[in-house]
Each structure stands twice: as structure tokens, then as C-alpha cells.
C-alpha positions in Angstrom: -2.2 9.3 -25.4 -1.0 9.2 -21.8 0.3 6.5 -19.5 -1.3 5.7 -16.2 1.7 4.5 -14.2 1.2 1.5 -12.0 4.6 0.7 -10.4 8.4 0.7 -10.5 10.1 -2.5 -11.4 13.6 -3.9 -11.5 13.4 -5.7 -14.8 11.6 -5.0 -18.1 10.6 -8.7 -18.3 8.6 -8.2 -15.1 6.3 -5.9 -17.0 5.9 -6.9 -20.7 3.5 -7.9 -22.2 1.1 -7.2 -19.3 1.7 -3.5 -19.5 3.8 -0.9 -21.3 7.4 -0.6 -20.0 8.9 2.8 -19.5 12.7 3.1 -18.9 13.7 5.4 -16.1 17.5 5.1 -15.6 18.2 1.5 -14.4 14.5 0.8 -13.5 11.3 0.4 -15.4 7.9 1.8 -14.8 4.7 -0.2 -15.8 2.0 1.8 -17.4 -1.3 1.5 -19.2 -1.9 3.6 -22.3 -5.2 5.5 -22.3 -6.6 8.3 -24.4 -5.7 11.8 -23.3 -9.4 12.5 -22.6 -9.9 9.4 -20.5 -11.0 10.4 -16.9 -8.9 8.8 -14.3 -11.9 8.2 -12.1 -13.6 6.0 -14.8 -14.8 2.8 -13.2 -13.7 0.6 -16.1 -10.3 2.1 -16.1 -9.9 1.6 -12.3 -10.9 -2.1 -12.8 -8.4 -2.6 -15.6 -5.6 -1.0 -13.7 -6.4 -3.2 -10.6 -6.4 -6.3 -12.7 -3.1 -5.4 -14.4 -1.6 -4.5 -11.0 -2.5 -7.9 -9.6 -1.1 -9.7 -12.6 2.2 -7.8 -12.4 2.5 -8.6 -8.7 2.0 -12.3 -9.4 4.9 -12.2 -11.8 7.3 -10.2 -9.6 7.5 -7.7 -6.7 7.4 -4.0 -7.5 7.0 -0.7 -5.8 3.4 0.6 -6.0 2.9 4.1 -7.3 -0.1 6.0 -6.1 -3.0 5.9 -8.6 -3.3 9.1 -10.6 0.3 9.4 -11.6 0.4 9.9 -15.4 3.2 10.4 -17.9 3.6 11.3 -21.5 6.6 9.2 -22.5 9.9 8.2 -20.9 11.3 11.8 -20.6 8.2 13.0 -18.8 8.2 10.0 -16.5 11.9 10.4 -15.6 11.4 14.1 -14.8 8.5 13.4 -12.5 10.1 10.5 -10.6 13.9 11.1 -10.7 14.0 11.9 -7.0 12.6 8.5 -6.1 14.6 6.2 -8.4 17.5 5.4 -6.0 15.0 4.7 -3.1 12.9 2.4 -5.4 16.0 0.6 -6.6 17.2 -0.2 -3.1 13.8 -1.4 -2.0 13.5 -3.7 -5.1 16.9 -5.1 -4.5 16.4 -5.7 -0.7 12.8 -7.0 -0.9 12.8 -8.7 -4.3 10.9 -11.8 -2.9 8.6 -10.0 -0.5 5.1 -8.6 -0.5 3.0 -6.6 1.9 -0.1 -7.8 3.8 -2.4 -5.4 5.7 -4.9 -5.9 8.5 -7.3 -3.0 9.1 -9.2 -3.3 12.4 -12.0 -1.1 13.8 -11.2 0.9 16.9 -12.4 -0.4 20.2 -13.8 3.0 21.0 -13.7 5.3 18.0 -12.7 8.9 18.7 -15.0 11.7 17.9 -13.8 13.5 14.8 -13.2 17.2 15.5 -15.6 19.7 13.8 -13.7 22.3 11.8 -16.3 24.9 12.8 -15.1 24.6 16.4 -11.6 25.9 15.6 -10.4 29.4 14.8 -7.6 28.3 12.5 -6.9 25.4 10.2 -3.7 24.6 12.1 -5.6 24.1 15.3 -8.1 21.9 13.6 -5.4 19.7 12.1 -3.7 19.4 15.5 -6.9 18.3 17.0 -7.6 15.8 14.2 -4.1 14.4 14.6 -4.5 14.0 18.3 -7.8 12.2 17.9 -6.3 9.9 15.3 -3.3 9.1 17.6 -5.6 8.3 20.5 -7.5 5.6 18.6 -6.7 2.1 19.7 -7.9 -1.5 19.4 -8.8 -4.0 22.0 -5.6 -4.9 23.8 -6.2 -8.6 23.7 -6.7 -8.5 19.9 -3.6 -6.4 19.4 -1.6 -8.8 21.5 -2.9 -11.8 19.5 -1.9 -10.0 16.2 1.6 -9.3 17.6 1.9 -13.0 18.7 0.6 -14.6 15.5 1.1 -12.4 12.5 4.1 -10.4 13.5 6.5 -13.4 13.9 5.7 -14.3 10.3 6.8 -10.9 9.0 10.2 -9.6 8.2 9.0 -6.2 9.3 5.7 -4.9 10.7 4.2 -1.8 12.1 0.9 -0.5 13.5 -0.4 2.8 12.3 -3.3 5.0 13.2 -5.2 5.6 9.9 -8.1 7.7 11.2 -10.3 8.1 14.2 -12.2 4.8 13.7 -9.5 2.3 12.7 -5.9 1.1 12.9 -3.8 -0.8 10.4 -1.2 -3.5 10.9 1.1 -3.7 7.9 3.5 -6.6 7.4 6.3 -7.2 5.0 6.5 -11.0 4.4 8.3 -13.4 2.2 6.1 -14.7 -0.6 6.2 -18.2 0.8 4.7 -17.0 4.1 1.5 -15.5 2.6 -0.5 -18.7 3.2 0.6 -18.8 6.8 -0.5 -15.2 7.3 -3.9 -16.0 5.9 -4.2 -19.0 8.1 -3.3 -16.8 11.1 -6.0 -14.4 10.0 -8.6 -17.2 9.9 -7.6 -18.1 13.5 -8.1 -14.5 14.6 -11.6 -14.5 13.1 -12.4 -17.7 15.0 -10.9 -16.4 18.3 -12.2 -12.8 18.0 -15.6 -13.0 16.3 -16.7 -9.6 17.7 -13.8 -7.7 16.4 -14.3 -6.3 12.9 -11.2 -6.5 10.8 -10.1 -7.1 7.3 -6.9 -9.0 6.3 -5.9 -8.3 2.7 -3.1 -8.8 0.3 -0.6 -9.6 -1.0 0.2 -6.1 -2.2 3.2 -4.6 -3.8 5.8 -2.6 -1.8 4.3 0.6 -0.5 4.3 1.0 3.3 7.8 -0.5 3.5 9.2 1.0 0.2 11.4 3.3 2.3 12.7 0.5 4.6 15.8 -0.4 2.6 18.5 0.1 5.2 
């Protein structure tokens, strides 16, 4: 058997009986036991993990661990994540009653993605791809509206260029402000019907898991 690890939690009671609890120093990892031969890309497994993840977040905030992390017991889990435990602990203590919300919006003018065949080296291609991604932007009036309506509801927020066709606005919000964020998203849809965007969440800590100062 192996454990598909879902997240890092402050308390064991935040996990059980929804998932298996794995002790790693003063924290706990949530995990789902599966057969060793179980492919991680199996659709049913993905759905089970997503359902469990949502149930865990409803109970308490946790730090998300990227899907695909597996462990064979507590000692294996500790060896694999020891370098992150202090950071996770600080994030969980600082943002115990917070969740993340994300807004992904299509670029106003998507940048052409560089063609690897046009570059002599992989490094030159990566630089060109990075430059094209950084040049991507959204309609200024839409970004201004997000900054004036969603950002004030967040404890922290940031824009990031995800690829050559979209940007993402991530917000760290108190749980009691999630409804207000969704209301603000509905107002944006009304005011900007031609701008394709998706507001989603709440999510566990991920983007802001390092922001513990």
C-alpha cells in the first residue's frame, strides 16, 4: 500500500476520519491509502482525492501538497518533506482561518508562444517563453476593477502571469469573506460580460504558503 498525500495540517483532528493521518514532527499529513499498483492518473482516484480535499478544507485550513506526492509510512513521509515542515507550521499558525481564492482571466491580446525550432538552444527558448509570458496582460479597466473590488477583501493578493494566454489573481481571504468575494465576482461578470474569467475557490493554502512573515 502507498499513501497519496493531500496536505499538511496542524491538528490530527482536522484529518480523521476523512483521511489517514501521518505524523511528521509536530504536524500531520493527510493521505489516502491506495494499492501500490494504483496509477496516480486514474480518473476515479483523482475524483476521490478531490472530494476528500474539499471535505478536509471545509473542516480546517491546510497547506496543499501537489498531487502526485506519495509516501510509504511516516518515516518515508518525514524524509521527503522534512525541509518544508517549519514553513508549513508557520503558514498554518499565521493563516489558520484563511483560504485562497483565484481568478483566472484571459489575456486581452494573447502573446504568440515561441516555437522551440526557432532557437539554437533550450536556454534561449526558455528565455523567449518567459518574456512572452511576462508580456501578457489583461484589459486595464478589468484589472483596475479587480484591484478595487476583490483586492480590498483580501488579506494578501497578487497577480501572476501563468502563460501566454492568461493571468491569475490570487487572494488570501478570511473564511467569513468568501461570500463577499463571490458577490464581487458576480458583479464583475455583470460589468465585464466580454471578458472571459473564472473565479474559483475556496482553496487550501498554496500560493501564499510561503507568506508567513
